[in-house]
C-alpha positions as a Markdown table, in Angstrom:
| # | Residue | x | y | z |
|---|---|---|---|---|
| 1 | Met | 20.7 | -20.3 | 5.6 |
| 2 | Lys | 23.3 | -22.4 | 3.3 |
| 3 | Leu | 22.4 | -24.5 | 0.6 |
| 4 | Ser | 24.6 | -27.3 | -0.7 |
| 5 | Arg | 23.9 | -30.1 | -3.3 |
| 6 | Ile | 25.2 | -33.8 | -3.3 |
| 7 | Arg | 24.5 | -35.8 | -6.1 |
| 8 | Gly | 21.0 | -34.5 | -6.7 |
| 9 | Thr | 20.3 | -33.9 | -2.9 |
| 10 | Ser | 19.9 | -30.7 | -1.2 |
| 11 | Ile | 21.1 | -30.1 | 2.2 |
| 12 | Ile | 19.9 | -27.0 | 4.2 |
| 13 | Thr | 22.0 | -25.7 | 6.9 |
| 14 | Ala | 20.1 | -23.2 | 9.1 |
| 15 | Cys | 20.6 | -22.4 | 12.7 |
| 16 | Gly | 22.5 | -25.4 | 13.5 |
| 17 | Gln | 20.2 | -27.7 | 11.8 |
| 18 | Leu | 20.9 | -30.0 | 9.0 |
| 19 | Ile | 17.9 | -31.1 | 7.1 |
| 20 | Lys | 18.2 | -33.4 | 4.0 |
| 21 | Val | 15.4 | -32.8 | 1.1 |
| 22 | His | 15.4 | -34.7 | -2.1 |
| 23 | Asp | 14.5 | -32.4 | -4.8 |
| 24 | Met | 14.1 | -29.6 | -2.4 |
| 25 | Glu | 13.3 | -27.1 | -4.8 |
| 26 | Asn | 10.3 | -28.8 | -6.3 |
| 27 | Thr | 9.2 | -30.6 | -2.9 |
| 28 | Leu | 9.0 | -27.2 | -0.6 |
| 29 | Leu | 7.3 | -25.0 | -3.6 |
| 30 | Asp | 4.8 | -27.8 | -4.3 |
| 31 | Leu | 4.4 | -28.3 | -0.5 |
| 32 | Ile | 3.5 | -24.6 | 0.2 |
| 33 | Leu | 2.0 | -23.3 | -3.1 |
| 34 | Leu | -0.2 | -26.2 | -4.0 |
| 35 | Ser | -2.1 | -26.1 | -0.9 |
| 36 | Glu | -4.1 | -23.0 | 0.6 |
| 37 | Lys | -4.5 | -24.8 | 3.7 |
| 38 | Arg | -0.4 | -25.6 | 4.2 |
| 39 | Lys | 0.2 | -22.1 | 3.3 |
| 40 | Asn | -2.3 | -20.6 | 5.8 |
| 41 | Val | -1.2 | -23.1 | 8.8 |
| 42 | Leu | 2.5 | -21.5 | 8.1 |
| 43 | Leu | 1.5 | -18.0 | 8.0 |
| 44 | Leu | -0.8 | -18.6 | 11.1 |
| 45 | Leu | 1.9 | -20.2 | 13.0 |
| 46 | Leu | 4.2 | -17.3 | 12.2 |
| 47 | Glu | 2.0 | -15.4 | 14.7 |
| 48 | Gly | 3.1 | -18.0 | 17.4 |
| 49 | Pro | 2.5 | -21.6 | 18.5 |
| 50 | Lys | -1.1 | -22.9 | 18.3 |
| 51 | Asp | -3.0 | -25.9 | 19.3 |
| 52 | Ile | -4.9 | -28.0 | 16.7 |
| 53 | Glu | -8.2 | -26.4 | 17.9 |
| 54 | Thr | -7.1 | -22.9 | 17.4 |
| 55 | Ile | -5.8 | -24.0 | 14.0 |
| 56 | Lys | -9.1 | -25.3 | 13.1 |
| 57 | Lys | -10.9 | -22.2 | 14.1 |
| 58 | Ala | -8.6 | -19.8 | 12.5 |
| 59 | Leu | -8.8 | -21.5 | 9.0 |
| 60 | Ser | -12.6 | -22.4 | 9.6 |
| 61 | Ala | -11.8 | -26.3 | 8.7 |
| 62 | Ser | -12.4 | -29.5 | 10.3 |
| 63 | Ala | -9.6 | -31.6 | 12.0 |
| 64 | Thr | -9.6 | -34.2 | 9.2 |
| 65 | Ala | -8.9 | -31.3 | 6.7 |
| 66 | Val | -6.2 | -29.6 | 8.8 |
| 67 | Gln | -4.4 | -32.6 | 10.5 |
| 68 | Pro | -3.2 | -34.2 | 7.1 |
| 69 | Gln | -1.9 | -30.7 | 6.0 |
| 70 | Val | 0.0 | -30.4 | 9.3 |
| 71 | Lys | 1.4 | -33.8 | 9.1 |
| 72 | Lys | 3.3 | -33.0 | 5.7 |
| 73 | Leu | 4.5 | -29.8 | 6.9 |
| 74 | Lys | 6.0 | -31.7 | 10.1 |
| 75 | Glu | 7.4 | -34.3 | 7.7 |
| 76 | Gln | 9.3 | -31.7 | 5.9 |
| 77 | Asn | 10.5 | -30.2 | 9.0 |
| 78 | Leu | 8.6 | -27.0 | 8.6 |
| 79 | Val | 6.7 | -27.5 | 11.8 |
| 80 | Val | 7.3 | -29.0 | 14.7 |
| 81 | Gln | 5.0 | -30.6 | 17.5 |
| 82 | Glu | 5.5 | -29.9 | 21.5 |
| 83 | Lys | 2.9 | -32.1 | 23.4 |
| 84 | Asn | -0.4 | -30.5 | 21.9 |
| 85 | Val | 1.1 | -27.6 | 20.2 |
| 86 | Tyr | 2.5 | -26.7 | 16.9 |
| 87 | Lys | 5.0 | -24.2 | 16.2 |
| 88 | Leu | 7.4 | -23.3 | 13.3 |
| 89 | Ser | 10.9 | -24.7 | 13.1 |
| 90 | Glu | 13.8 | -22.6 | 12.6 |
| 91 | Ile | 13.6 | -23.7 | 8.8 |
| 92 | Gly | 9.8 | -23.0 | 8.7 |
| 93 | Lys | 10.1 | -19.5 | 10.3 |
| 94 | Val | 12.5 | -18.4 | 7.6 |
| 95 | Ile | 10.2 | -19.8 | 4.8 |
| 96 | Ala | 7.2 | -18.1 | 6.4 |
| 97 | Glu | 8.8 | -14.8 | 6.9 |
| 98 | Lys | 9.7 | -14.7 | 3.2 |
| 99 | Met | 6.6 | -15.7 | 2.1 |
| 100 | Lys | 4.3 | -13.3 | 4.0 |
| 101 | Pro | 5.2 | -10.4 | 2.0 |
| 102 | Leu | 4.8 | -12.1 | -1.2 |
| 103 | Val | 1.4 | -13.4 | -0.1 |
| 104 | Asp | 0.3 | -10.1 | 1.0 |
| 105 | Thr | 1.3 | -8.3 | -2.2 |
| 106 | Leu | -0.6 | -10.9 | -4.2 |
| 107 | Ser | -3.8 | -10.2 | -2.0 |
| 108 | Val | -3.2 | -6.4 | -2.6 |
| 109 | Leu | -3.0 | -6.7 | -6.5 |
| 110 | Glu | -5.6 | -9.4 | -6.9 |
| 111 | Glu | -8.2 | -7.5 | -4.8 |
| 112 | Asn | -8.3 | -4.7 | -7.6 |
| 113 | Ala | -6.4 | -6.5 | -10.4 |
| 114 | Asp | -8.0 | -4.5 | -13.2 |
| 115 | Tyr | -7.0 | -1.0 | -11.6 |
| 116 | Trp | -3.2 | -1.8 | -10.9 |
| 117 | Ala | -2.9 | -3.7 | -14.5 |
| 118 | Asp | -4.2 | -0.7 | -16.1 |
| 119 | Arg | -2.1 | 1.9 | -14.4 |
| 120 | Glu | 1.5 | 3.6 | -14.6 |
| 121 | Met | 3.0 | 2.2 | -11.3 |
| 122 | Ser | 6.5 | 3.5 | -12.5 |
| 123 | Glu | 6.0 | 6.9 | -10.8 |
| 124 | Ile | 6.0 | 4.9 | -7.3 |
| 125 | Pro | 9.5 | 4.9 | -6.1 |
| 126 | Ala | 11.0 | 1.5 | -6.2 |
| 127 | Phe | 11.3 | 1.3 | -2.3 |
| 128 | Leu | 7.9 | 1.8 | -2.0 |
| 129 | Leu | 6.7 | -0.4 | -4.8 |
| 130 | Arg | 8.4 | -3.2 | -3.3 |
| 131 | Arg | 6.3 | -2.9 | 0.0 |
| 132 | Ile | 2.8 | -2.3 | -1.7 |
| 133 | Tyr | 1.5 | -5.2 | 0.3 |
| 134 | Glu | 1.4 | -2.6 | 3.3 |
| 135 | Leu | -1.6 | -1.1 | 1.6 |
| 136 | Gly | -3.6 | -4.1 | 3.1 |
| 137 | His | -7.5 | -3.9 | 2.1 |
| 138 | Cys | -8.3 | -1.3 | -0.2 |
| 139 | Thr | -11.4 | -0.1 | -2.1 |
| 140 | Ile | -11.9 | 1.9 | -5.6 |
| 141 | Ile | -13.8 | 5.2 | -5.2 |
| 142 | Glu | -14.4 | 7.4 | -8.4 |
| 143 | Pro | -16.9 | 10.0 | -9.7 |
| 144 | Gln | -20.3 | 8.9 | -10.6 |
| 145 | Ile | -21.5 | 9.2 | -14.1 |
| 146 | Asp | -24.2 | 11.8 | -13.2 |
| 147 | His | -21.8 | 13.6 | -11.0 |
| 148 | Met | -18.7 | 13.9 | -13.1 |
| 149 | Phe | -17.7 | 17.6 | -12.3 |
| 150 | Glu | -18.2 | 17.0 | -8.6 |
| 151 | Met | -15.6 | 15.9 | -6.1 |
| 152 | Ile | -15.9 | 12.2 | -5.0 |
| 153 | Pro | -18.2 | 12.1 | -1.9 |
| 154 | Glu | -15.9 | 9.6 | 0.0 |
| 155 | Tyr | -12.9 | 11.7 | -0.6 |
| 156 | Val | -14.7 | 14.9 | 0.7 |
| 157 | Lys | -16.3 | 12.9 | 3.8 |
| 158 | Asn | -12.9 | 11.6 | 5.1 |
| 159 | Ala | -10.8 | 14.9 | 4.4 |
| 160 | Arg | -13.2 | 16.9 | 6.6 |
| 161 | Met | -12.8 | 14.4 | 9.2 |
| 162 | Ala | -8.8 | 14.6 | 9.3 |
| 163 | Lys | -6.7 | 16.3 | 11.6 |
| 164 | Lys | -4.0 | 16.4 | 9.4 |
| 165 | Leu | -4.0 | 16.1 | 5.2 |
| 166 | Glu | -1.2 | 16.2 | 2.9 |
| 167 | Ala | -1.8 | 16.0 | -0.7 |
| 168 | Ala | 0.0 | 16.0 | -4.0 |
| 169 | Val | -2.5 | 17.2 | -6.8 |
| 170 | Pro | -1.4 | 16.4 | -10.3 |
| 171 | Tyr | -4.3 | 17.7 | -12.1 |
| 172 | Phe | -6.9 | 20.7 | -12.0 |
| 173 | His | -10.4 | 20.6 | -10.8 |
| 174 | Pro | -12.4 | 24.1 | -10.2 |
| 175 | Leu | -13.6 | 22.9 | -6.9 |
| 176 | Phe | -10.2 | 22.3 | -5.3 |
| 177 | Pro | -9.1 | 25.9 | -4.5 |
| 178 | Ser | -12.3 | 26.4 | -2.5 |
| 179 | Phe | -12.3 | 22.9 | -1.1 |
| 180 | Tyr | -8.8 | 23.1 | 0.3 |
| 181 | Leu | -9.3 | 26.5 | 1.7 |
| 182 | Glu | -12.1 | 25.2 | 3.4 |
| 183 | Ile | -10.1 | 22.5 | 4.8 |
| 184 | Ala | -7.4 | 24.8 | 6.1 |
| 185 | Glu | -10.3 | 27.2 | 7.7 |
| 186 | Lys | -11.5 | 24.1 | 9.7 |
| 187 | Gly | -7.9 | 24.2 | 11.5 |
| 188 | Ile | -6.6 | 21.0 | 9.8 |
| 189 | Gln | -2.9 | 21.0 | 9.2 |
| 190 | Ile | -2.6 | 20.9 | 5.4 |
| 191 | Ser | 0.1 | 20.9 | 2.7 |
| 192 | Leu | -0.4 | 20.8 | -1.1 |
| 193 | Ile | 2.1 | 19.9 | -3.9 |
| 194 | Leu | 1.0 | 21.2 | -7.2 |
| 195 | Pro | 2.5 | 21.1 | -10.8 |
| 196 | Glu | 3.6 | 24.4 | -11.7 |
| 197 | Ser | 0.9 | 24.3 | -14.7 |
| 198 | Val | -1.9 | 23.9 | -12.1 |
| 199 | Leu | -0.3 | 26.3 | -9.6 |
| 200 | Lys | -0.4 | 28.8 | -12.2 |
| 201 | Arg | -4.2 | 28.5 | -13.0 |
| 202 | Trp | -5.1 | 28.5 | -9.3 |
| 203 | Val | -3.2 | 31.8 | -8.9 |
| 204 | Glu | -4.6 | 33.3 | -11.9 |
| 205 | Asp | -8.1 | 32.2 | -12.0 |
| 206 | Tyr | -8.8 | 31.7 | -8.3 |
| 207 | Arg | -6.6 | 34.2 | -6.8 |
| 208 | Glu | -8.6 | 35.1 | -3.9 |
| 209 | Gln | -8.9 | 31.8 | -2.6 |
| 210 | Thr | -5.4 | 30.7 | -3.3 |
| 211 | Glu | -4.3 | 34.0 | -1.3 |
| 212 | Gln | -6.6 | 33.1 | 1.7 |
| 213 | Tyr | -5.2 | 29.5 | 1.7 |
| 214 | Phe | -1.6 | 30.8 | 1.5 |
| 215 | Lys | -1.8 | 33.3 | 4.3 |
| 216 | Arg | -2.9 | 30.5 | 6.9 |
| 217 | Glu | -0.4 | 29.4 | 9.4 |
| 218 | Asn | -1.8 | 25.9 | 8.9 |
| 219 | Ala | -1.5 | 25.6 | 5.4 |
| 220 | Lys | 1.6 | 25.0 | 3.2 |
| 221 | Leu | 1.9 | 25.1 | -0.8 |
| 222 | Phe | 4.3 | 23.4 | -2.8 |
| 223 | Val | 5.2 | 23.5 | -6.3 |
| 224 | Cys | 6.8 | 20.4 | -8.3 |
| 225 | Lys | 8.4 | 21.4 | -11.6 |
| 226 | Asp | 8.5 | 18.0 | -13.0 |
| 227 | Cys | 5.2 | 16.2 | -11.9 |
| 228 | Glu | 2.9 | 16.0 | -14.8 |
| 229 | Arg | 2.3 | 12.4 | -14.4 |
| 230 | Thr | 2.7 | 12.2 | -10.8 |
| 231 | Pro | 0.2 | 10.1 | -9.1 |
| 232 | Ala | -2.6 | 12.0 | -7.0 |
| 233 | Ile | -1.7 | 11.3 | -3.4 |
| 234 | Val | -3.8 | 12.0 | -0.2 |
| 235 | Ala | -1.7 | 11.2 | 3.0 |
| 236 | Ala | -4.1 | 11.8 | 6.1 |
| 237 | Asp | -4.3 | 10.7 | 9.4 |
| 238 | Asn | -7.3 | 9.0 | 8.8 |
| 239 | Phe | -6.9 | 7.6 | 5.5 |
| 240 | Met | -4.9 | 7.3 | 2.4 |
| 241 | Ala | -5.8 | 7.7 | -1.3 |
| 242 | Met | -4.0 | 7.6 | -4.7 |
| 243 | Ala | -4.8 | 7.9 | -8.3 |
| 244 | Leu | -2.3 | 6.8 | -10.8 |
| 245 | Phe | -2.4 | 7.9 | -14.4 |
| 246 | Pro | -3.9 | 5.1 | -16.8 |
| 247 | Lys | -1.5 | 3.7 | -19.4 |
| 248 | Ser | -3.5 | 4.5 | -22.2 |
| 249 | Thr | -6.5 | 6.8 | -21.6 |
| 250 | Val | -7.0 | 10.4 | -20.0 |
| 251 | Phe | -6.8 | 10.5 | -16.2 |
| 252 | Asp | -10.2 | 9.5 | -14.8 |
| 253 | Arg | -9.9 | 10.2 | -11.0 |
| 254 | Lys | -10.4 | 6.9 | -10.1 |
| 255 | Tyr | -8.7 | 6.2 | -6.6 |
| 256 | Val | -7.8 | 3.5 | -4.3 |
| 257 | Ile | -8.5 | 4.3 | -0.6 |
| 258 | Cys | -7.4 | 2.4 | 2.4 |
| 259 | Phe | -7.8 | 3.0 | 6.1 |
| 260 | Glu | -5.4 | 0.4 | 7.7 |
| 261 | Pro | -2.4 | 1.9 | 9.6 |
| 262 | Gly | 0.3 | 0.3 | 7.4 |
| 263 | Ala | -1.4 | 2.2 | 4.2 |
| 264 | Leu | -1.5 | 5.4 | 6.0 |
| 265 | Ala | 2.3 | 5.2 | 7.0 |
| 266 | Trp | 3.0 | 4.1 | 3.3 |
| 267 | Gly | 1.0 | 7.1 | 2.0 |
| 268 | Lys | 2.9 | 9.5 | 4.3 |
| 269 | Glu | 6.1 | 8.2 | 2.8 |
| 270 | Leu | 5.1 | 8.3 | -0.8 |
| 271 | Tyr | 3.7 | 11.9 | -0.1 |
| 272 | Asp | 7.2 | 13.1 | 1.8 |
| 273 | Tyr | 8.9 | 11.5 | -1.5 |
| 274 | Tyr | 7.5 | 14.2 | -3.7 |
| 275 | Glu | 7.6 | 16.7 | -1.0 |
| 276 | Gln | 11.5 | 16.4 | -1.1 |
| 277 | His | 11.3 | 16.9 | -4.6 |
| 278 | Ser | 9.3 | 19.9 | -4.7 |
| 279 | Glu | 9.9 | 23.6 | -3.6 |
| 280 | Gln | 7.7 | 25.5 | -0.8 |
| 281 | Ile | 6.0 | 28.7 | -2.3 |
| 282 | Ile | 7.1 | 31.8 | -0.6 |
| 283 | Asn | 5.4 | 34.4 | -2.9 |
| 284 | Ile | 2.5 | 33.3 | -5.1 |
| 285 | Asp | 3.1 | 36.4 | -7.3 |
| 286 | Asn | 5.9 | 34.4 | -9.2 |
| 287 | Tyr | 3.3 | 32.2 | -10.5 |
| 288 | Thr | 1.2 | 35.1 | -12.5 |
| 289 | Gln | 2.0 | 35.5 | -16.1 |
| 290 | Ala | 3.7 | 38.7 | -17.0 |
| 291 | Pro | 1.4 | 41.5 | -18.6 |
């Protein structure tokens, strides 16, 4: 797409089309961003051509509410009409394709705005942070006040239902060694990444469970030497969960948990990123303190 300016007039060249738009920046931004219905029409037509009845039903709106907005999109050459069917123009496709990740990102961040605003997101690698919209719908899970020292029930339930589970565990919890051993003994493929300080405590204080876990063929153990502020990450085949460190308070075990396919793939990439920066453990005796 090529943009040139002649005496205050913008001309867009895209896919062989020439479209002249006065004050294009303000016109198109206002057209799209100042109307929820127009934005939703563009995103809906990104899925494919639709007739007005389908558009009305998808947007839960009347014809009198939808048709004026479609007309404005047509006037700006973002939508074209062929008989009774509306579809995106080439320009409309370019704009809608660029707009969708932004809209989806805002949706993810707004849904749990207080959580994201209070968390250290810098530990998420940039290539994944740019695609955080792939998480889709997520909810917050956290320990209940009267069960602060127990594991979070939603996490336990979903972990036990998994067929494969990979997790980066940046903090110590006294129930973790026995819980992850239980997961391994169920035959679930499991890989864990622990910071060196947490691993040493497992080996020294929970040696029996750690040795039993280590001996299982379906269980792997990694150590990360520079992972003190790594997010807690769970990448399973049935759910993804992540707990970021708060900016100003102690770690509170407050997770976002997501179940959509895009979130599972995103969580897997995040886990793999940290596994690549970790070392698989060959001998747990290397992590006991010298007498």
